[in-house]
N, C-alpha and C positions, 0 to 999 in steps of 0.2 A: 432290154436280156443279157446275156452274157455270154461273151463270144471267145477264148482263151481268154489272154492277156489283157483286151481291152474291153470299152464298153460301147454298142453298138446304140446310136440315136435313130431309133424310127422312125421319127419324122424327117432329117436331112439323110440319112442312109449313111452316114460314117462314122466309123472308128473312133475313139477319144483314145489315148494310151492313160496309163497310170501315171505315167508323169505330166504327161499334160492336163490331167484333173488334179495334181498336186501343185501345179506354177498355180492352177486358176484358182486354187483354194488357198492360197499362201497370197495370190492379190487382194483376194477378196478380205482375207485378215487385215493387212496391211492397209485398205482403204476404213474399213471400220476400226481402227485404233487410230490411225490418222484425224478419223472424222471426230469420236471421242476422245480426243487428245488424249495420249496416253501418261502414265503419271512418272514424273523425273525421279521419283524413288520408292522404294517398296510400301504397300502399308504399314503401317506401324501393327505391331501384333497386341495382345494382354499386357495389361501392366498390374503389379498388384500393390497394395496399400501393406505398409509392412512397419511393424512396431517392434522394438526390444524391450524387455522388461529383465527385472533382477529378482532372483528369487531367493536369493540367500547371500550372502556373504561368508567365505572361507579366510576364518580372521587367522592375523599372522604368520603365514606360509613362508618360510626359511626363503630368502631369494635364491639359493643355489637349489633347495629342492625344485622350485617352478620353473628357471630359468638357468640350466649349469654355466651358461659363459656370464652370469650375473651374481654369482655367489660371492655373498659379502666378505671384505679382506680388509681387515682392520686396519687405520688408521688414510687408506684408501682415500682421493677426494676426485676420481672418476666418477662420473654419474653410472656407469658401469658396475661398480661393486662397493659404493657406500649406502647400499640400503641393507639393512636387515633383514626387516620383514614386508611381503606385499600382504596387501586386503586382496584377496580376490573375489567378486563378484562370480555369479552364479546367473550365465544371459541365456533367455529361453526366446525365440523368436515368433511373433504372430503373424501369418500372412493372409492376404483376405484380397479374393476377388472371385467373381464370377458367382458358382451356386457353393466356394469352398470357403473353409476356414481351415489353415494348416498350420501345424506347431511344427518349430524346427528344435527338438528336445522339450523334457517336460521338467527340468531341475529336481529337486529334492521332495521326499516327502515322510519317511516316516523319520520321529523325532529323536529315536535311539543313535540312529544314522548320524544326524547332525548331533549331535551332543561327542560322539564320537569324534567326527572332526574340526571341534570347534567352531560350529557355523554359528551363525547369527544374522538377525535381520530377516528368519525367515517369513513369509507370508504364503498362501496357499497359493497355487497359481490360477485356480475359478477365480477367486477372488479381486486377481491384478488385471484378468482379460474382462472382470464387469465393469471395472474403472474404463474400459475401452468400450464397453456395448455390446460386448460377447460373452453369451452364457457358454457354459460345460458343452450345455448339447447340443452347439452350434456347431463344434469343431467337427469338421468333418474326417481329416487327414494327420498321422502326427509322422514325421519322419525322424527317428533319433542317430544322430549321428554314430553312437556309439551305445553302448548299454549298460555301464557305469550307472554306478547307482546316482549320482546328480545328474545326470540324463534322461533317466527312464524311471523317477521314482513315481508317477503321477498319472502313470496312463489307462486307471480303472476308472479316475476321477471325470473320465470323457466316453461316456457309455457307447454313442454314435459312431467315432473313429475309427479310422481304417489305420493300424501300426503298419506302417513300411523300416523295415529292417535286413539289412543286407544277408543272405547266406550263407557266408564266410565269418559273422558276427558269430554268428549262432554252432557253425559248428567249431570257431574258435573257445567259444563260452563251454561246449562239451567237451572238447578237449582237454581244457585246463582245469577244469572242475574233475575230470575221472582219471586223471593222471596218479600216476602210484604216490607216487614222492609227493612228499607233503608239503616240501618247501616248494614246488610246484603249484598244487592244486591249495594252495592256504588262501581263504577268502579274508576281509576284513574281521570276522565275527569270529576267526579261528584264534584259538591259544594264542596271544605274543601278536598276534598283529597278521601282514599279510608285506609289509614293507612295498616290492615293485614285481612279488608273484606276478606270472598269467592271468590268473585269479583273482588278484585284484581289483574292487572298486564292483564284486560283481555275488554280492552276499545275497543271503536264501531272500528278503520281501522285494526286494527288485527284481529279482527273477520270477517272481511271483507276476510281477504286473507284465514282466515282458511277456512270459509263457500262456497267460492268462489272455491275453489278446491271442496268441498263437493259437490255441487249444481252444479258445470260443469261436476261432472262424471269423476273425475282426484282424488278421494280419495276411500283409503281401508280402513273403520269403521272396527280395529283391537279389537279382544276380547279379551284377554289373552297373550298367545304366537303363534309367527307366526315367521317360516323360510320365507323370503323374496328373500333372494338369496343363493348359496349354501355357508352354512357355515353362514350365517349374519343373527342372532336372534334375535326376539323384545321378551324382557321378561318383563309382565309387574311390577310395582312397585306403584302401586294405593296407594296413599295419603302419599308415600314416600316424596313429595313435594305440588303436587296438586292434584285431583281423582283419574285422570287417568294417571300417570303419569308413563313411558315406559324407558327401557335401551336396549341398543344394544351391542350385544356381535357380534365381526369380529376376523376372525383368520388373522394372523398375521404371517410374519417371526421372530419377537420377541417375539411372543407368542400370545394366546386371547387378545384380549382389547376390553373392557367394558366401552363404552360410558353413561353418567349417567346424563345429565344437569343440573337439580338445587336437584334432588335428593343423586347427588355428585356436590353440587356446590362450596367446596372444596377437594381437596388432602389431607392438612394435615388433617381436618375432618375425613375423613376416615381412614388415616395412624391411628389415635388418636383415632378415636370412639367420634367424639362430634358431637353434630349436628351443621347444617349452613345454614346460607338462610331460616327459616322457614317462609313457606306461610299456606297454608291448612295442615299441616303437622300435621301426627302421627309421634311423635319421633320413635317407636318402627318400624315401618314400613321403616322410614328413615335405621337405622340401620339393620332394613333384610337385603335393597338394598345394604347396604355395605358388608356384608356377603355376598352376591349373586356374588360381583366383587370377593371377596376372595374365594370362591369354582369355579369358573368359569377359575380364571387367575394365580389362585393357591400365592395370595397374595394380598396387593393394589398398586404393583405399576405401573400396567398399567390399573388403573381404572382412565378413563380420564373424570375430573372435569370442568364444566360452568365459574367455575368466580375464580379459583385459585389465590389470589395474587402473590404467585411465578412463576407464569405463565412464558415462554422465560426468565427462568434463569439457571442455572446449578441447584439452589435446587429443581427445578420441572421437573427431569430427563425424561418425554417423550417427552418435548417440548424445550429442551437446544439446537438443531441442527435448529436455527428460522434465520430469516434476517425482515429485514424493509419491511413495503410496504407502499401505499398511505396513506396520511394524519398520518404518525407516525405507522401507523397499523402493525401487524405482522403476519410472516408465518412461520410454522415448519413441517418441514420433520419428519415424527417420523415412519416409515415403508415403505419399496420399495418390491414390488413385485420382482419374479426373473425376469429379463429384464425390466423391468423399470428403466429410467434415471431420476438422479437427479433434480429435480428443483430448489436448491437453488444455488443464483448465486455465 
């Protein structure tokens, strides 16, 4: 029975204070821990298998349009300024673990848009996934780094997948498309194009892909940070490329990876602290997104870039273990979880 703040032991007729009980409990816990042998390091959490695939290539992009600090200077012998064009891959992350298959970005889809941008080597994303033993219906979640046409173009090809998109991205799209000044609201299909207007990159057929998921009840509108699977965490990177850019942290056997879409357009840019692929970019926010990868992964090596020209070569180590897919596409095996078999032929 209870008497005030003490417990009465009916067999011995003595009172045991709460402090005494806690001391006994702590002692018992210590004895049990010592008898079991307490681990010296925390238990390892879940890790995921990761592949990166090249969905297409932007052909002959002027160096300065991609990285202003690397604009071509005639006669220059500096590696920074002696390259006229870049060939830019469109990279998509494939993440597998537990009950989930997660895509980070979904690349292109509409053929007219590919022609508009001089893109080559396009391969349907479901075909690329099939080379990894993954069917379109197996994909459970899709995180888009942002909503541009080369990153959110094949959402409807994954009918079972739930889309994760930042609230700030949807608000930014709505603001840009409804702004009364046509120089602000112009999209890629507008007469004369769109240059770098706030709405550039959000043409109608791509928005159908995004809002098809939202209106179909297959989307989660994220407001900031969210863990979407054990250890897999969305981090906001607003205005690092667009209004609602977001990163994705993924634990693997080679350490944590951070996917960055166009906030991380260039891995060399992250390494050398140079802005890449400005759109609606606040350069300070892009650098803060770079810093986020350094903090999470301990450096720049595990930052996954969307358009790094060195992809699928030894010069970008994350993707050096690659092979060729349909229409001269590329698939790279980045990390395998324990028990996962290699997909490389």
